N, C-alpha and C positions, 0 to 999 in steps of 0.2 A: 504494500500500500504506500501511496505517496506520503510526503511529510504533511504535518498538520496544516490545514487551510486557515486562512484568516477570514474575518467577518466580511461577507459580501464578495468574496473571491470565488473563482470557478475551480472547484475541486473535482478531480477525475479519478474514478475507480475503474480498473480494467479487469476483465474476466476472459478466460481462455477456454476453448473447447474444440474438439475435433469437428471440423466442418466438411470433411472430405466426402461424406455421404449425403450432403445436403445439395439439392439442386439450386436452391436460392435461399441462402441464409437470411437475406433481408426480409423475406416474406414468411419463411417457415418457422422462425424462432421468435418467440416472445419472451422478453426478459424485463422484469420490473423490480424496483426497489421500494421497500417500505422504510422510510426514514422516521426516526422518533427522537425527540428532544423535549424532555419535560412534558408540557401540554401540546407541543407541536407534533403533528403526524402528517407526513407528506408521502404521496405515492407518485413515483416518476418512472418513466420508461428509459431503458438503455437502448443503444443503437449499435448496429453492426458496423465495424470499421475495417473489415477485411482480414484475411489470413488468420481466421479462427479467433478473432478478438472482438469482444463486445465492450462498450464503454458506457459508463453512467456518469453524467456530469451533474454536480451538486453545487448550489450556491447557499452555504449555511448563513442563516440570518439571525442566529443567536449564539452567544458565547457558551463554551462548555462542551460537555460530551454528547456526541450524537451516536446513535446505533442504527445499523442497517441490516436488512434481511432480504434475500432475493426470492423471487417467484419466477419460475420458468417452465415451459413445456419441454425443455431439453433437460433431462435428468442431471447431467453433469453441471448445470448452472443453477439448479434449484436448491433452495435451502441454505445457501451460503450466507454467512453473517460476519459482522465486524463492527468496529467503532472507530471514531476519530475525535480529536479534540479541536474545537474551533477557537482560535486565538484572536486577540484584538486586531482590529483593522489596521491596514497600513496607512501612512500619511497620504492625504489627498485622495482617499478612497471614500466616495460618498454613497455608494450603493445605487440601486435602481431608482428610477423617477416615478413618483406617484402624483395623483391629482390632489391639489390643496385648495381650499376655499371655493371649490366648485368651478373655478375658472382659471386656475394657475397650476404650476407644477413645483414640486419640491422633492429633493432626494430624501431617502429614508433616514439619513443622518441629520436632517434638518436644514441642509444647504438649499437655498433657493435655486431653481433651474429656470432660466430665461431661454426659451427655445428660439434659436436663430439657425434655421436649416437651409440647405441647398439640395439640389437634385442632380444626380448623375446616373440615370436609369441603368445604363448597360456598362458601367465602368469595369465590372468583373469580367466582361467578355472582350476586353481590349488586350493588346499586347502587353507583356509584362512591364516594358519601359514606361508605357503610358499610365498604367496603374501606379507605378512608383511616382510618376510625375504628378498624378492626382493627389497622392498623399502629401507630397511636398507642397503643393499649392494649398491644401487644407491646413497644413502646419502654420501658415502665416495668414490665414483668412480669419474672418470673424465668425465663422460658422461652427456650431457645436452639434449639428445633426446632419447626417447624410442620408438622403432618401434614394434607394436603389432597388432594382429587381434581382431576384434569383434567376428567373428565366431570361434568356436572350431576347432581343428586340428586333422586329422586322417592320420597318417604317421608313419614311423619308430620312435620308442621311444614315440609315441603318440597314444595309443590304448585304452584310457579310455573314459568313458562317462562323459560329462560335467554336472556340477550341480552348478548353474542352466543353462538351455538352454537359448538362446537368444529370443526364441519365446515360447509361451505357448504350453504345451505338453498335449495331451489327454491320456486317460487311456490305449489306445492301443499303445502308444509311438509315434504316429505321431505328427508332429508339425503344428500348425496353423500359417502360415507365414504372416497372416494379423493381428496377435495379439502379439505385443511385450510383452515379459515377464518382468514385472516391477521389479521383484527381481533382474534380471540381470542388468537392466539399472540403478537401484539405486546403485548397486555395482560399476558400471562404473562411476557414478557420484562421488562416494566416492574416488575411485582410481585416477580419474582425478584431484580432489582437492588436493590429497596428492602429485601427481607429480608436480602440480603447486607450492606447498609450497617448493618443492626441486629445483625449477627453471628448470624443465625438460620439454622439448617439448613433446607432445603426438602425435606421428606420427601414426594415426589410419588407419589400413589397412581394407578396406571396403569389399573386396572379395578375395577369394583365392581358389585353386583347391583341397586342401587336405581335403576331405569331406567324411563323412559316414552317413550324415543325410539329404542330399539333399539341404543344404544351397546354393550350387553352381547351383542348378536347380530349384529355386523357381518360375521362370517365370517372365515375364516382369512386370505385375501388382504388384506382391509382391516385386520384386527388387526395383521398383520405389518408392513404399510406404515406404519400409525400408530406402532407401536413404533419403527421405524427413523427415522421423521421426528422424533419426540420426542427420541430419543437423539442424532441428528445436531444438533438445535437446542440441546440443553441439557447434553450430557455435558461440555462444556468449562467449565462453571461449577463452581468448587471446592466450593460448599456444597450440592451435590445429593446426596440419598439417593434410591434407587429403592425403591418398594414395589410389587411385582407386583399386589397386590390388597388391598382391604379385604374380608374375609370371602370368600376364594376358594372355599370349599366350599359356598356357597349360590348360586353363579352356575350355574344349571342348564344353561345353553346351552353350557358348556365342559366338556371332558373333561380327565382328568389329563394326557393327551398334549399338550393345548394349553398347559398350564402348564409342562410340560417344554420345549416349544418356545420359549415366551416367555423362560424363564430362559436358554436357550441363545442366543437372539438378543441379549439384553443382554450376556452374556459375550463374544460375538463382536463386537458393534457398538460397545460402550463401550470406547474405548482406555484410559480412565483407571480402569476397574474401581472405580467408586464403590460405597459400601455398598449392599447390596441385601437385601430381605427379602420375606416373603409372610405376610399376616395371616389368621387363621382366625376362624371362628364357633364351630362345635362340633368340627370335625375338624382336627387338626394336620397340616400338610404335613410332609414329611420335610426338616427344616432342615439335615440333614447333607449335602444335595446340593451339588455344586460351584456356585459363583457366589452362594450365599446366605451372606452374611457374618455375620448375626446372627439371633436368634429375635425375631420380632414377635408378641407373645402377647396374647390376650384371655382374660379370666376365663371359665371354662366353667360352674362352678356358681355359685350366688347368693352364697355367703359365702367360700369358699376361693379366694384369688386369688394374690397375690404370695408366699404361703407356699410355692408350688410352684417358686419360683425355683431352688432347689437341684436339684430334679429335672431341670429343663431344662438347667442348667449341666452336670450329670453326663451327660445323654443326648447333648447336641450339642457340648459343648466350645466353645461360641461365646457371645458376649455375649447377654444376655437383656434385651430391652426390652419392658416391659409397656405397649404402646401403648393398651390399652383395659382398664381394671380396673373400669369403671363410672364414672358421672359425678356430681359434686356437683350437686344440683338437686331439683326437686319435681314432675316430670311423672309421668304414670301408669305408665310403664314401669319395671319393677324395676331395669333397668340405669341409669335416669336420675333416681333420687330418693335418692341417698346423702347423708347429712349430711356436712358438711365434715370433721367429726371422723373419719369412716370413710375418706374419701378420703385424708386426711393419714396415717391409720394404715397404709393399704395402701402409701402412698409409703414410709414409714419401713421397713415390713416388707421391701419389695422391695429397697431400698437396702442395708439391713444384711445381707441375705442374698446380696448380691453382684450385684444386677441394677440396672436403670434403669426408671423408672416415668413414665408419661405422665398428663397432667392433662386433664380435660374438664369442661364445665359445661352443665347443662340446666335452668335455671330457667324456669318458665312465664312467658310474656310476652304481653300483650294482642295483639300483632301477630305472635306466633309467631317472634320473633327470638331464637334460642338460640345461644349461643357455639359449641357443639359442631358446628354446621353453618354458621351464618351469619357468625360473628365478631361484630364490634361492640364491646361493652363487657362487662366481667366484673361480675357482681353478687354473687358468693359470697365466702367468707372463707378458702378454702383457699390461694389464691395467695400471700399474704404468709407463710404457714407453710411453703410449698414453697420460697420464697426463703430462709427461715431454714435449712431443711434443706440447701439448696444450699451455703450458707456453711459449715455443719458438714462436709459431704462434701468440700468443697474443702480443708479443713484436714488431710485424711488424706494422709499422705506417699506417695510413689512413684506407682504407676499407678492406684490407686483402692481401694475397699472390697472386700476379698475375704471370702467366707464363712469363718468360723472354727469350730472345734469348739464347739458351743453347749450350753448347759444344756437340760434336757429341756423347760423351759417358757419359755425366753427365747432368741431368736436373738442371735448374736454375730457381728460382722463387723469388718473393719479390716485392719491389718497385724500379723502375729504378732509379739509381744514388744515392739511399739512404740506402737501406736495401736489401742485395743480398745474397741469400742462395743457396749453392750448396750441392746436396746430392749424395754421392759416392756409396751408395747401397752396393752390394756384393763385389765391387772392393776394393783392399787393397794396394793402393800406399803408398810408404814411404815419398813421397812429391808430391805436386801439384802446378803447376805454374798457377796463375790466373791473369787476367788483370782487374784492377779497373777502373771505369769511369774517364775520363780525368778531371783534375782540382779539384778532390776531395781528401780529407784526411780521411783515414778509420782506424777503429779498427777492428781486426780480431779475431774471436772466432773459436776454433777447438772443435767440438761437437762430443762426443761419444754417439750416439743415443741409444745404448744398455746399456752401463754402466751409462748413464744419467749424464754425466759430461760435463762441459763447461770450456775450458782452454783458457784464454785470452793471445794472444801473446803479448810480451812486445813491447811498443812503438806504433807508428802509421805508416801508409803505404799509398803509392800512386803508380800509374803506374803498372808495372809488378812486381809480388811478388811471391817468392818461399815459399810455406807454408809447413813446416815440418809436417808429419803425422806419426802415429804409425805403419803403415803397417798392418792394420786389417780392416775387413769389418764394414759396418754400421756407417761410419763417415760422418760428414757434416762440411762445412766451411761457416761461416756467416761473411760477411763484412758489417759493419755499419758506415755510414758517420759521422764524428765528427761534432758537432754543431758549434764549433769554428774553 
């Protein structure tokens, strides 16, 4: 057995048995563990990892001694037992992310999590050097969540064959959907470890419609086996988020009952209950369903996007994450040719209204290498502005930016009576009259969200205040209550 794990780390137990008589060990052998610690009892599945080896991955969430016992239909793996000691967590280890206050996120150790995501759908199916390039770009970016697919993608700018495939491939090119390709999953193991070292959440998209290899048409038995394999292999990673689908409503091969079953499988098979969402194209899923922890939203019309944050918050009473509001870029598709100013505006709108917003980039490239799908390097100018917003948002006290009662033309968010942020968007007033909460004394910052400057007005203020502004777009006004 491995050395003792630390709190919220990934601990691996290995089991060995003769698999020479098995036609398909992935499908024929069931192996599960019953974990116990004081009042905690977890059931989790092990997974086959080739060469007669099964692995069980555990994320202990309590200090002290844990015991485990195996159950298997293979006699040599049945009834094995053992124990391990969970030791204190390592520095800078915060554990998985949970929902807090109904609309925000916090790690289990109490550290606040502000979600600033980006999307690279097919980065796992790129050449190794580009995967490394993607990680290097993320290392210096403001993003702490990467949204990506397990299955390869077939769509504009994505017409290549994946290597390796997610499942084993026969000589005639067909895929055996009951045999995971261990070359791919070991690559995913490696990349998930590297994302963890960068402090980046891995938002794993389990299904999507953009397919040339029948991944979206595997059938119920293969779908369910695939889900259970992925959960068994990765649920013990603290930085995992599950996304049931990218654009669930345009996968024509699946019915609503399929999505209900997938959701129930994740609830049953993931003992750690990681964050879980489902992403739409034109038709929203019912995000109030059990097991869905937050709303993963896409803009539906061409202009109105994160302005709808309040509607989703009131409808579902869950955090709202705008994973797709359009992309900074210049390709022919309307969703992929936003100027950076507009993407940054949508970011600020969504954050001030109490949500979280995701980034993406789709600049035309001679070799069709676009960040949105392939990763690589960023070419746009929104990322540093998003980094600036992240610093502003992090200065909000308590759990995060809540939507506050707003003016008819300007959204307002923050913490009532203490930290109040107005975002003026495309408007360009030369001054703005604001009313501060009664009885409070405030400092006022004028923020240029595009130039990334903060100008503190001299003195302190109370009551009705006329705030001078430069008469340009993309300004914000932040009022912070003085402590004395």
